[in-house]
C-alpha positions as a Markdown table, in Angstrom:
| # | Residue | x | y | z |
|---|---|---|---|---|
| 1 | Met | -23.6 | 24.7 | -33.3 |
| 2 | Ile | -21.4 | 23.2 | -35.9 |
| 3 | Asp | -21.5 | 19.8 | -34.3 |
| 4 | Val | -25.2 | 19.4 | -35.1 |
| 5 | Ala | -25.9 | 17.1 | -38.0 |
| 6 | Pro | -27.0 | 19.3 | -41.0 |
| 7 | Tyr | -30.2 | 17.4 | -41.5 |
| 8 | Gly | -30.5 | 15.3 | -38.4 |
| 9 | Leu | -32.9 | 17.2 | -36.2 |
| 10 | Glu | -36.6 | 16.4 | -36.1 |
| 11 | Gln | -38.7 | 19.5 | -36.5 |
| 12 | Asn | -39.8 | 19.9 | -32.9 |
| 13 | Ala | -36.3 | 19.6 | -31.6 |
| 14 | Lys | -35.0 | 21.9 | -34.3 |
| 15 | Leu | -37.6 | 24.6 | -33.5 |
| 16 | Glu | -36.6 | 24.7 | -29.8 |
| 17 | Tyr | -32.9 | 24.9 | -30.7 |
| 18 | Leu | -33.4 | 27.6 | -33.4 |
| 19 | Leu | -35.6 | 29.8 | -31.2 |
| 20 | Ala | -33.1 | 30.0 | -28.4 |
| 21 | Glu | -30.3 | 30.8 | -30.8 |
| 22 | Leu | -32.3 | 33.4 | -32.8 |
| 23 | Asn | -33.4 | 35.1 | -29.6 |
| 24 | Arg | -29.8 | 35.3 | -28.6 |
| 25 | Leu | -28.9 | 36.9 | -32.0 |
| 26 | Ser | -31.8 | 39.4 | -31.8 |
| 27 | Arg | -30.5 | 40.5 | -28.4 |
| 28 | Leu | -26.9 | 40.7 | -29.6 |
| 29 | His | -27.9 | 42.9 | -32.6 |
| 30 | Tyr | -30.3 | 45.0 | -30.5 |
| 31 | Asp | -27.4 | 45.8 | -28.2 |
| 32 | His | -24.8 | 46.6 | -30.8 |
| 33 | Cys | -26.6 | 47.9 | -34.0 |
| 34 | Val | -28.3 | 51.2 | -33.6 |
| 35 | His | -30.5 | 50.9 | -36.7 |
| 36 | Tyr | -31.7 | 47.5 | -35.7 |
| 37 | Arg | -32.5 | 48.7 | -32.2 |
| 38 | Arg | -34.5 | 51.7 | -33.5 |
| 39 | Leu | -36.5 | 49.3 | -35.7 |
| 40 | Leu | -37.3 | 46.9 | -32.9 |
| 41 | Asp | -38.2 | 49.7 | -30.5 |
| 42 | Ala | -40.6 | 51.2 | -33.1 |
| 43 | Leu | -42.1 | 47.9 | -34.5 |
| 44 | His | -41.7 | 45.2 | -31.9 |
| 45 | Asn | -41.6 | 47.0 | -28.5 |
| 46 | Gly | -37.9 | 46.4 | -28.0 |
| 47 | Ser | -36.0 | 43.2 | -27.8 |
| 48 | Ala | -38.2 | 40.9 | -25.8 |
| 49 | Ala | -37.6 | 37.3 | -26.5 |
| 50 | Ala | -39.9 | 35.7 | -29.1 |
| 51 | Gly | -42.1 | 32.9 | -27.8 |
| 52 | Thr | -42.3 | 31.1 | -31.2 |
| 53 | Leu | -40.2 | 31.1 | -34.3 |
| 54 | Asp | -42.6 | 33.0 | -36.4 |
| 55 | Ala | -42.5 | 35.8 | -33.8 |
| 56 | Val | -38.8 | 36.4 | -34.2 |
| 57 | Pro | -38.5 | 40.0 | -35.7 |
| 58 | Tyr | -37.5 | 40.2 | -39.3 |
| 59 | Leu | -36.1 | 42.8 | -41.6 |
| 60 | Pro | -37.0 | 43.4 | -45.2 |
| 61 | Val | -34.0 | 42.3 | -47.2 |
| 62 | Arg | -34.1 | 45.5 | -49.3 |
| 63 | Leu | -33.2 | 47.5 | -46.1 |
| 64 | Phe | -29.6 | 46.5 | -46.7 |
| 65 | Lys | -29.6 | 48.5 | -49.9 |
| 66 | His | -30.4 | 51.7 | -47.9 |
| 67 | His | -28.3 | 51.3 | -44.7 |
| 68 | Glu | -25.0 | 49.9 | -43.7 |
| 69 | Leu | -26.0 | 47.6 | -40.9 |
| 70 | Leu | -23.3 | 46.2 | -38.7 |
| 71 | Ser | -23.1 | 45.0 | -35.1 |
| 72 | Val | -19.3 | 45.1 | -34.6 |
| 73 | Pro | -16.8 | 47.9 | -34.7 |
| 74 | Gln | -15.8 | 48.9 | -38.3 |
| 75 | Gln | -12.2 | 47.9 | -37.6 |
| 76 | Asp | -13.3 | 44.3 | -37.0 |
| 77 | Ile | -14.6 | 44.0 | -40.6 |
| 78 | Val | -12.4 | 41.7 | -42.7 |
| 79 | Lys | -14.7 | 41.2 | -45.7 |
| 80 | Thr | -17.5 | 43.2 | -47.5 |
| 81 | Met | -19.8 | 41.4 | -49.8 |
| 82 | Thr | -22.3 | 43.1 | -52.2 |
| 83 | Ser | -25.5 | 41.7 | -53.7 |
| 84 | Ser | -26.0 | 41.3 | -57.5 |
| 85 | Gly | -29.0 | 43.6 | -57.8 |
| 86 | Thr | -28.9 | 46.2 | -60.6 |
| 87 | Gly | -32.0 | 48.2 | -59.6 |
| 88 | Glu | -32.3 | 51.9 | -58.9 |
| 89 | His | -31.7 | 51.3 | -55.2 |
| 90 | Gly | -28.2 | 50.0 | -55.7 |
| 91 | Val | -26.7 | 46.9 | -54.0 |
| 92 | Ser | -26.7 | 45.5 | -50.5 |
| 93 | Lys | -23.5 | 45.6 | -48.5 |
| 94 | Ile | -22.9 | 42.8 | -46.0 |
| 95 | Phe | -20.1 | 43.3 | -43.5 |
| 96 | Leu | -18.3 | 40.2 | -42.0 |
| 97 | Asp | -15.9 | 39.9 | -39.1 |
| 98 | Arg | -13.6 | 36.9 | -38.8 |
| 99 | Phe | -16.1 | 35.0 | -36.6 |
| 100 | Thr | -19.0 | 35.3 | -39.0 |
| 101 | Ala | -16.8 | 34.6 | -42.0 |
| 102 | Ser | -15.6 | 31.4 | -40.3 |
| 103 | Leu | -19.2 | 30.3 | -39.4 |
| 104 | Gln | -20.1 | 30.8 | -43.1 |
| 105 | Met | -17.5 | 28.4 | -44.2 |
| 106 | Lys | -18.1 | 25.8 | -41.5 |
| 107 | Val | -21.9 | 25.7 | -42.0 |
| 108 | Leu | -21.5 | 25.5 | -45.8 |
| 109 | Ala | -19.1 | 22.6 | -45.4 |
| 110 | Ser | -21.4 | 20.8 | -43.1 |
| 111 | Ile | -24.4 | 21.2 | -45.5 |
| 112 | Met | -22.3 | 20.2 | -48.6 |
| 113 | Ser | -21.0 | 17.1 | -46.9 |
| 114 | Ser | -24.5 | 15.6 | -47.1 |
| 115 | Phe | -24.5 | 15.9 | -50.8 |
| 116 | Ile | -21.0 | 15.4 | -52.1 |
| 117 | Gly | -19.2 | 13.8 | -49.2 |
| 118 | Lys | -16.1 | 15.2 | -47.4 |
| 119 | Gln | -13.5 | 14.4 | -50.0 |
| 120 | Arg | -12.4 | 17.3 | -52.2 |
| 121 | Leu | -13.1 | 16.6 | -55.8 |
| 122 | Pro | -11.4 | 17.9 | -59.0 |
| 123 | Met | -13.4 | 21.1 | -59.8 |
| 124 | Leu | -14.5 | 22.8 | -62.9 |
| 125 | Val | -16.0 | 26.3 | -62.6 |
| 126 | Ile | -18.3 | 27.6 | -65.3 |
| 127 | Asp | -17.0 | 31.2 | -65.0 |
| 128 | Thr | -13.9 | 33.3 | -65.7 |
| 129 | Pro | -10.9 | 33.7 | -63.3 |
| 130 | Ser | -11.3 | 37.5 | -63.3 |
| 131 | Thr | -14.6 | 37.2 | -61.4 |
| 132 | Thr | -12.8 | 36.4 | -58.2 |
| 133 | Ala | -9.8 | 38.7 | -58.6 |
| 134 | Asn | -10.7 | 41.1 | -55.7 |
| 135 | Arg | -10.4 | 39.1 | -52.5 |
| 136 | Gln | -11.4 | 42.0 | -50.2 |
| 137 | Lys | -14.7 | 43.1 | -51.7 |
| 138 | Phe | -16.9 | 40.3 | -53.0 |
| 139 | Ser | -19.8 | 40.4 | -55.3 |
| 140 | Ala | -22.4 | 37.7 | -54.7 |
| 141 | Arg | -21.2 | 35.9 | -57.8 |
| 142 | Ala | -17.6 | 35.9 | -56.6 |
| 143 | Ala | -18.6 | 34.9 | -53.0 |
| 144 | Gly | -20.5 | 32.0 | -54.4 |
| 145 | Ile | -17.6 | 30.8 | -56.5 |
| 146 | Leu | -15.0 | 31.1 | -53.7 |
| 147 | Gly | -17.4 | 29.5 | -51.1 |
| 148 | Phe | -17.8 | 26.4 | -53.2 |
| 149 | Thr | -14.2 | 26.1 | -54.4 |
| 150 | Met | -13.2 | 25.0 | -50.9 |
| 151 | Phe | -14.8 | 21.7 | -51.8 |
| 152 | Gly | -12.6 | 21.3 | -54.9 |
| 153 | Arg | -9.0 | 20.7 | -55.9 |
| 154 | Asp | -7.3 | 21.6 | -59.2 |
| 155 | Val | -9.9 | 24.3 | -59.6 |
| 156 | Thr | -10.2 | 25.1 | -63.3 |
| 157 | Tyr | -12.2 | 27.9 | -64.8 |
| 158 | Ala | -14.0 | 26.8 | -67.9 |
| 159 | Leu | -14.6 | 30.2 | -69.5 |
| 160 | Asp | -12.1 | 32.6 | -70.9 |
| 161 | Asp | -12.4 | 36.4 | -70.4 |
| 162 | Ala | -14.7 | 36.6 | -73.4 |
| 163 | Met | -17.1 | 34.2 | -71.6 |
| 164 | Lys | -16.4 | 31.5 | -74.2 |
| 165 | Leu | -15.8 | 27.8 | -73.4 |
| 166 | Asp | -12.1 | 27.1 | -73.3 |
| 167 | Leu | -12.4 | 23.6 | -74.8 |
| 168 | Asp | -8.6 | 23.0 | -74.7 |
| 169 | Lys | -8.4 | 23.8 | -71.0 |
| 170 | Ile | -11.4 | 21.6 | -70.3 |
| 171 | Ala | -9.9 | 18.7 | -72.3 |
| 172 | Ala | -6.7 | 19.0 | -70.4 |
| 173 | Phe | -8.6 | 19.0 | -67.1 |
| 174 | Leu | -10.6 | 15.9 | -68.1 |
| 175 | Thr | -7.4 | 14.1 | -69.1 |
| 176 | Arg | -5.8 | 14.8 | -65.8 |
| 177 | His | -8.8 | 13.4 | -63.9 |
| 178 | Asp | -9.8 | 10.6 | -66.2 |
| 179 | Gly | -11.9 | 8.0 | -64.3 |
| 180 | Glu | -12.5 | 10.3 | -61.3 |
| 181 | Asp | -15.7 | 11.9 | -60.0 |
| 182 | Ile | -15.5 | 15.7 | -60.6 |
| 183 | Leu | -17.4 | 18.7 | -59.2 |
| 184 | Ile | -18.8 | 21.4 | -61.4 |
| 185 | Phe | -20.1 | 24.7 | -60.1 |
| 186 | Gly | -21.8 | 27.5 | -62.0 |
| 187 | Phe | -24.6 | 29.9 | -61.8 |
| 188 | Thr | -27.7 | 28.7 | -63.5 |
| 189 | Ser | -27.9 | 31.0 | -66.5 |
| 190 | Leu | -24.2 | 30.8 | -67.1 |
| 191 | Val | -24.3 | 27.0 | -67.3 |
| 192 | Trp | -27.3 | 27.3 | -69.7 |
| 193 | Glu | -25.9 | 30.1 | -72.0 |
| 194 | His | -22.2 | 29.4 | -71.9 |
| 195 | Met | -22.0 | 25.6 | -71.6 |
| 196 | Ile | -25.3 | 23.9 | -72.7 |
| 197 | Gln | -26.1 | 26.3 | -75.5 |
| 198 | Ala | -22.5 | 26.8 | -76.5 |
| 199 | Leu | -22.1 | 23.1 | -77.0 |
| 200 | Gly | -25.5 | 22.6 | -78.7 |
| 201 | Pro | -25.2 | 24.4 | -82.1 |
| 202 | Glu | -22.0 | 22.4 | -83.0 |
| 203 | Gly | -23.4 | 19.1 | -81.6 |
| 204 | Leu | -20.4 | 19.0 | -79.2 |
| 205 | Lys | -20.4 | 16.8 | -76.2 |
| 206 | Leu | -18.3 | 16.8 | -73.0 |
| 207 | Pro | -17.6 | 13.4 | -71.3 |
| 208 | Leu | -18.9 | 14.5 | -67.9 |
| 209 | Ser | -21.1 | 11.5 | -66.9 |
| 210 | Arg | -19.2 | 11.2 | -63.6 |
| 211 | Ala | -19.7 | 14.9 | -62.7 |
| 212 | Ile | -21.8 | 16.4 | -60.0 |
| 213 | Leu | -23.3 | 19.8 | -61.0 |
| 214 | Leu | -24.0 | 22.4 | -58.3 |
| 215 | His | -25.8 | 25.5 | -59.6 |
| 216 | Gly | -28.0 | 28.3 | -58.3 |
| 217 | Gly | -29.3 | 31.8 | -59.1 |
| 218 | Gly | -30.3 | 33.0 | -62.5 |
| 219 | Trp | -33.7 | 31.2 | -62.9 |
| 220 | Lys | -35.5 | 34.5 | -63.7 |
| 221 | Arg | -33.5 | 34.9 | -66.9 |
| 222 | Leu | -34.2 | 31.3 | -67.9 |
| 223 | Leu | -37.9 | 31.6 | -67.2 |
| 224 | Ser | -38.0 | 34.7 | -69.4 |
| 225 | Leu | -36.5 | 32.4 | -72.1 |
| 226 | Ala | -39.2 | 29.8 | -71.4 |
| 227 | Val | -36.6 | 27.3 | -70.2 |
| 228 | Ser | -38.0 | 25.0 | -67.5 |
| 229 | Lys | -36.0 | 23.0 | -65.0 |
| 230 | Glu | -36.9 | 19.8 | -66.8 |
| 231 | Glu | -35.5 | 21.2 | -70.1 |
| 232 | Phe | -32.4 | 22.5 | -68.4 |
| 233 | Lys | -31.7 | 19.0 | -67.0 |
| 234 | Ser | -32.6 | 17.2 | -70.3 |
| 235 | Arg | -30.4 | 19.4 | -72.4 |
| 236 | Leu | -27.6 | 19.2 | -69.9 |
| 237 | Phe | -27.7 | 15.4 | -70.0 |
| 238 | Gly | -27.8 | 15.4 | -73.8 |
| 239 | Cys | -24.5 | 17.3 | -74.1 |
| 240 | Thr | -22.6 | 16.2 | -71.0 |
| 241 | Gly | -24.2 | 13.0 | -69.7 |
| 242 | Ile | -24.6 | 14.6 | -66.2 |
| 243 | Thr | -27.3 | 13.1 | -64.1 |
| 244 | Arg | -26.3 | 14.3 | -60.6 |
| 245 | Val | -27.6 | 17.8 | -60.4 |
| 246 | His | -28.2 | 19.9 | -57.3 |
| 247 | Asn | -29.8 | 23.4 | -57.5 |
| 248 | Tyr | -29.5 | 25.6 | -54.4 |
| 249 | Tyr | -31.3 | 28.7 | -53.1 |
| 250 | Gly | -29.8 | 31.4 | -51.0 |
| 251 | Met | -28.8 | 35.1 | -50.9 |
| 252 | Val | -25.7 | 37.1 | -50.2 |
| 253 | Glu | -27.3 | 38.5 | -47.1 |
| 254 | Gln | -27.1 | 35.0 | -45.5 |
| 255 | Thr | -24.1 | 33.6 | -47.3 |
| 256 | Gly | -23.3 | 30.0 | -46.2 |
| 257 | Ser | -26.8 | 29.3 | -45.1 |
| 258 | Ile | -27.9 | 27.7 | -48.4 |
| 259 | Phe | -31.0 | 25.6 | -49.1 |
| 260 | Met | -29.9 | 22.6 | -51.2 |
| 261 | Glu | -32.1 | 20.6 | -53.7 |
| 262 | Cys | -32.0 | 16.9 | -52.9 |
| 263 | Glu | -32.2 | 14.0 | -55.3 |
| 264 | His | -36.0 | 14.2 | -55.3 |
| 265 | Gly | -36.1 | 17.9 | -56.4 |
| 266 | His | -36.9 | 19.4 | -52.9 |
| 267 | Leu | -35.2 | 22.4 | -51.4 |
| 268 | His | -34.2 | 21.6 | -47.8 |
| 269 | Ser | -33.7 | 23.8 | -44.8 |
| 270 | Ser | -30.8 | 22.7 | -42.7 |
| 271 | Ser | -30.2 | 22.5 | -38.9 |
| 272 | Phe | -28.7 | 26.0 | -39.2 |
| 273 | Ser | -31.6 | 27.6 | -41.0 |
| 274 | Glu | -35.4 | 27.8 | -41.5 |
| 275 | Val | -38.0 | 29.1 | -43.9 |
| 276 | Ile | -41.3 | 30.7 | -43.0 |
| 277 | Ile | -43.8 | 31.5 | -45.7 |
| 278 | Arg | -45.8 | 34.7 | -44.9 |
| 279 | Asp | -49.0 | 35.9 | -46.4 |
| 280 | Pro | -48.2 | 39.0 | -48.5 |
| 281 | Ile | -51.4 | 40.8 | -47.3 |
| 282 | Asp | -51.4 | 40.4 | -43.5 |
| 283 | Phe | -47.9 | 38.7 | -43.1 |
| 284 | Arg | -49.2 | 35.8 | -41.0 |
| 285 | Ala | -47.3 | 32.6 | -41.1 |
| 286 | Cys | -48.7 | 30.3 | -43.8 |
| 287 | Asp | -49.5 | 26.6 | -43.6 |
| 288 | Val | -48.0 | 23.9 | -45.7 |
| 289 | Gly | -49.1 | 24.3 | -49.3 |
| 290 | Glu | -49.9 | 28.0 | -49.1 |
| 291 | Arg | -48.0 | 30.5 | -51.2 |
| 292 | Gly | -46.4 | 33.6 | -49.8 |
| 293 | Leu | -43.3 | 35.6 | -49.2 |
| 294 | Ile | -40.2 | 33.6 | -48.1 |
| 295 | Gln | -38.7 | 34.6 | -44.7 |
| 296 | Leu | -35.2 | 33.2 | -44.2 |
| 297 | Leu | -33.8 | 32.5 | -40.7 |
| 298 | Ser | -30.1 | 31.7 | -40.2 |
| 299 | Leu | -27.8 | 31.2 | -37.2 |
| 300 | Ile | -24.7 | 32.5 | -39.1 |
| 301 | Pro | -25.0 | 36.4 | -39.0 |
| 302 | His | -23.2 | 37.7 | -35.9 |
| 303 | Ser | -21.5 | 40.8 | -37.4 |
| 304 | Tyr | -24.7 | 42.2 | -38.9 |
| 305 | Pro | -28.5 | 41.8 | -38.2 |
| 306 | Gly | -29.2 | 39.4 | -41.0 |
| 307 | His | -30.5 | 36.4 | -39.0 |
| 308 | Ser | -34.1 | 37.0 | -39.9 |
| 309 | Leu | -34.9 | 38.4 | -43.3 |
| 310 | Leu | -38.1 | 38.8 | -45.4 |
| 311 | Ser | -37.2 | 38.2 | -49.0 |
| 312 | Glu | -39.0 | 39.3 | -52.2 |
| 313 | Asp | -39.4 | 35.8 | -53.4 |
| 314 | Ile | -42.6 | 33.8 | -53.5 |
| 315 | Gly | -42.6 | 30.2 | -52.3 |
| 316 | Glu | -44.4 | 27.5 | -50.4 |
| 317 | Val | -43.6 | 24.8 | -47.9 |
| 318 | Thr | -44.1 | 21.3 | -49.3 |
| 319 | Gly | -43.4 | 19.1 | -46.3 |
| 320 | Ile | -41.8 | 18.6 | -42.9 |
| 321 | Asp | -39.6 | 15.6 | -42.0 |
| 322 | Asp | -41.1 | 13.6 | -44.8 |
| 323 | Cys | -38.8 | 13.8 | -47.8 |
| 324 | Pro | -38.0 | 10.4 | -49.4 |
| 325 | Cys | -34.3 | 11.3 | -49.3 |
| 326 | Gly | -34.3 | 10.9 | -45.5 |
| 327 | Arg | -33.1 | 14.4 | -44.6 |
| 328 | Arg | -35.1 | 16.0 | -41.8 |
| 329 | Gly | -36.6 | 19.5 | -41.8 |
| 330 | Lys | -38.8 | 21.6 | -44.0 |
| 331 | Thr | -38.9 | 21.2 | -47.8 |
| 332 | Phe | -40.1 | 24.0 | -50.0 |
| 333 | Ile | -40.2 | 25.3 | -53.5 |
| 334 | Val | -39.6 | 28.8 | -54.9 |
| 335 | His | -42.1 | 30.1 | -57.5 |
| 336 | Gly | -40.3 | 33.3 | -58.4 |
| 337 | Arg | -40.0 | 36.9 | -57.4 |
| 338 | Val | -42.7 | 39.4 | -56.5 |
| 339 | Lys | -44.0 | 41.1 | -59.6 |
| 340 | Asn | -42.0 | 44.2 | -60.5 |
| 341 | Ser | -39.1 | 43.4 | -58.2 |
| 342 | Glu | -35.7 | 43.7 | -59.6 |
| 343 | Ala | -33.6 | 40.9 | -60.9 |
| 344 | Arg | -30.9 | 40.1 | -58.3 |
| 345 | Gly | -29.8 | 36.5 | -58.9 |
| 346 | Cys | -26.0 | 36.1 | -59.2 |
| 347 | Ser | -26.2 | 35.4 | -63.0 |
| 348 | Asp | -29.5 | 37.2 | -63.8 |
| 349 | Thr | -27.7 | 40.5 | -63.5 |
| 350 | Ile | -24.6 | 39.9 | -65.6 |
| 351 | Pro | -24.6 | 42.4 | -68.4 |
| 352 | Arg | -25.1 | 41.0 | -71.9 |
């Protein structure tokens, strides 16, 4: 699976490949996860192979808040990740064995190579070191940081424990890497509130014109503040000079299987994942340009039945195999969350 180019498959070839692998995963989880088996027996007449991608059984992502779902023995679990939700139903728990954890890293590395290359870059993280202190139990925020830091070297955290920019540490980092491209990672609202806004009132600027910013999560908070993506990028450029910006979309329930925003502002499904938009009334698969609930398909989850999940986000497919960036596959946009659903983005839920 890992040898497949991350955006090299035309849609028809990709659908055939994905369908075979997803049917295999459905059978694996049916055989080894009692909760998944009961659901498929009740709703889908067992584990019969799906004939089309939109017929692959899916679980509502909220189910992971109510049940501990795993398809391997408990003693094989090496890592437990939790979602960022703060609602009354608690957080999701995702259980990883070594094989699934390894797939997460390999798939993420394959996807990221298309955007930043294969060379590890000096890395600045817009967060605090304490966020990643516990290496056995990961929040979605910590998992995101640790997942992306494998693409960096001399990883430096830009915020102190009070969530303030440590300008002296940043200055020392920039001195060490003068004239080099650097990688910056941060969750969207943290970048906005603790870097862009923190620099703004004093008219401060950071010389980051050679940086690539990767950010994701936290748009719900920014939308509540009436901050558009255009304003985010404009203000970012004004105080840092950064022009290379890549947003990404994903969830802890499918860590590693992220959807990256290309140079033309389109979110892309990779060779290891797919999106299906479903009508929120009758759950039929929608056509290009129709809004509905986002279903996420991934080849990564082997230790838990997370390979086909129905999210609480609204989106629409914008094209197939036709993005000007040259990457194959579906492109889509996310319009937001279903009304009255809880905030669960990695930085939306950070207490203020």
